[in-house]
Structure formats: C-alpha cells, structure tokens
C-alpha positions, 0 to 999 in steps of 0.5 A: 431508523434509530442512529444506534440500529443504523450504526450496528446495521452498518458495522454488521454489512460492512465488517469487511471494510470496518474491521481492519481500522478496528484492529488497527485502533486495538493494536495501536491502543494496547501498544500504546499502554504497554510501552507507556505511550512510547508507541504513539510517540512523534518519533515512532509513528514517524519511523513506522509510516516512512518504513511501511512506504516501500511495502505499502506501494507494492500492497497496492499493487498486488491488491489488484493483482489478486483482486483479478484472481492472480498473484505475483511473487516477482515483486520483492526481488524485482524491486531489489533488483530494480533498485540496484539499476537506480544504484548503477545509474546514479553511481557509475552511469552518472545519470541525474536522479530526475532522468534516473527515477522515469527511466526505472519506472519505465523498466518496471513496467516492461517487467510487469508486462512481460509477467502479464505476457506469460499469464495472458498470452501463454496461460502460464499459472501467475504463481509459476510464472511469477516464481520463475520471475523471483528466481531471475531477479534473485540471480540478476540482482546478485549479478549486479551487486556481487562486485562490491555487495553493497552499491552506496548512493550519496546523491543527496537529492535522491536519498532525500526520497526515503530520508527527508521531510517536506520544508517546514517553511515556519514552525507553529508552537513547535510543529511543522507549519506546511505539514499542518497545511498538508493535512488540512488540504488532506482533510479538504479533499476527504470532505470534498470527496465524499460530499460529492459521491453522496450527492451523486448517489442522492441525484440518481436516487441510490440508497446512502446512510443517514445524515447523522451517520454520515456526519459521524463518519466525516468527522470521525475520519477527519480527527483521525487525519489531524492527529496524525498530521499533528503527530507528524508535525511534532517531529519532522513533518510529513517525509517525502516517502509518505507524500509518494504514498499518499499520491500512489493511493489517491490516483489508485483510489481514483481509479478503482472507483472512479473510472471505466478502467477501475469497474472492469478490473473488479468485473474481471476479478468478480467473474472473468467469463461473464466479463469477457462475454460482455465485451471486456478484454480479460488479456488487457485487463491483465496486462494492465494490471501486471504492468501496474505492479511492475511500476510499483515494484520499480517505485518500491525499489526506489524508495528502499534503495533511497532509505538505505542510501544504498543497493544491497544483495538481500534487497527485497527479500520476503518483500512480496510476502509482506505485501501479500499480507497486507493486501489480505489483512486490508480485506482483499479477498482470495475469491477475487472481485473484492479489495480496496487500495485504501484498505491495503494500506492500512493493512501494510500499516497493521502489520508495521504496527506490528512489528514495530510494537513487538520490537518495542516490548523486545519480543523475539523476532520467532515469536513476531513472525508466528504472531504476524502469521497468525494474523495473516491466518485470522485474516483469510479465515474472516474473509472465507467466513464472511463470504459464506454468510453472504452466499 
C-alpha cells in the first residue's frame, strides 16, 4: 500500500486515538498566533503544565473508573479533604513530609476501597455512592479547616512538590542541562518501548504498520517530546509536578497495556457478564480500580496543597468534573471498555490549554465555561458517532 494511502487509512481507523492530538495541535497553533507567540512561551507552557498536574493525575484514575462503566464524583472533595489532612499532619502534628505523603496515599486507598465496597458489595450505583462520598468529604473538609479557614504550610520540602523544579546541574546556552537529559531519557524509553512492542507483534505474526509509517511516527513523537523539553529547559526546566505526573503515566500505562490486570480491567469494561463467566472477578477489579482512584485523589490533593502552600475550604471544588471532562476529551468511551491513560493526559492538557489561551486573550469566565462545555459535548458526540460506525 502506498505511503499516503496507508497513512490516510491509519488515521481513519484510529481517529479516536489521533483526534485528540490533532485537536491539541490546532488549539496550540491557534492561540499561539492570536497571542503573538505568548501562548507558546517557556513561562506560559511551564505554568500551564504545572497547573494541569493535579487534574491530570485524577484523569488517569477516572479513565479506569469509566472504562469499567462506573463514575466517581467524590474525587474532588476527597482530594481537598486529604490535602487538608496533609496540612494538619505537617503543621499541627509535626509529622515529617517524607512520612506524611505515604500516610496520605494509604488513606486515599482506604477512601477508594470504601467507595468500591458500596459499589461492588452492596450494589449501589457508583453515581449515588460517590455522590454520598462527595457530600461527606465536603463536610469533612469544612470541619478540618473551619477554625482558620486556611492552613498555611511552611515546609519548604513539601511545597517544592508543587512549586519547585529539578536542579539544573549546569546551563547549556541558557538551557537547564538536567532537564535536557531527562527529555533525552524519555525519548529513549519511548523508542525502546515502541521498537520492542513492534518486535513482539512481528514475532507472533500480528499485523503491524509499514516501516516508513512507523519511522514517521517515531520521529514525530520524539520531535514533540524534544520540543517541549527545549521549551521547559529554557525556563526553569522540569518541575517536580511534571516528574510526578510522568511517573504516574508510565506506571499506569504499563499496568493497563502490558499486564494481566490491565487486560482484566478492559475485559470487565467491555462486557462484565462475559468477564465474570470467563473467571475474572468483577468485584475484585472494582475494588482495585476504586482503590487506585482513591490513591490518585490523595496524590492530587498533595499536588494541589503543595502548589497553594496551604489547605483551603474550597480545595477540590469541581476537580471531579475537570477530571471527567479530561477523560472524555482524551478518548475514553461512555460505554466502557475503551480509553487510554495517555489519552486522558492529553485531554487534561487540551482543557488546560483552552483555559490558558482564553485567559491570555481576556475572554470572560462565563464564556470560558460555555466553550469548555461545548468541547466536552463534542467529545462525547464524537464517541457516540464513531461507535455507531464501528457497529
């Protein structure tokens, strides 16, 4: 098949995967032109990615929850409440930050397992169970912060998680050397992963794309990673928030694409009854996914609290809606069984890019909400239409 025809066919049959990347490219190019390049400045891109971190982490967990045909509305105020508990441990209990973080993550798992218990064991619809959780954690957050309204955190090590950057080591033409090295390592890992995946498919005689298309894909993605690295290295380099998000994405991408657990999660999402008949414990998968969601809620709360350097009464407001929107924009299907964690990250960046670009253009907050709502509606319509075409 000629190169052009194969590329066209590939995009057509994988439009769900490539659509979000095309949308992100168009959004960034449009805002860059309209702001005379200010949108793509090192400072703005660095701030945009850092501000996306706590939502991106939630979006990863939410993707898996939606994949198994559930929803979790409690994640926003769970993140806010656990962030407040983090502040209490650091400021009032005197617990060191290196003990506080694992304690909060474990509490997050417990919170998630409680939601899983209501859904898996008692059969309560996840919408209702998580709505109850949202109200409980909203009240708990207000209870924890009611004395002062805001709990200020003065632990520099903890606050660096949300505001600090990896050390420069040295500067090369004004660029952060360690960030350049990290970017190069990411590219090497990506190339190794793609090459080994292709080799494995060829070994078992699965169909793969042609070498020219494969080479173009590797060069294109590597170029994007290199460009983002160059932009960030020109400011302060990779932030610790970005490093945390990258670790979450790598771990969850591996779990969902290369493990038995990942295959079971998608099997349950595609057809719970068939999965149960094939020996997969649907209850166990539900517990694992909700427990994971709880842990990521805790991590989101840590990132947000560290970024603000304080816990507030409004922390977590609308986080769950932003996470759900990011997951849907990133390609997860409302019908379950379809969605990638890498897509949810792109979805989070798409939504953050819209907000950042509109802020730079001075567009009012009322119009911003309407535009973001329209983007979410378009993403869901796109999902429904593509599913009908495949049926």
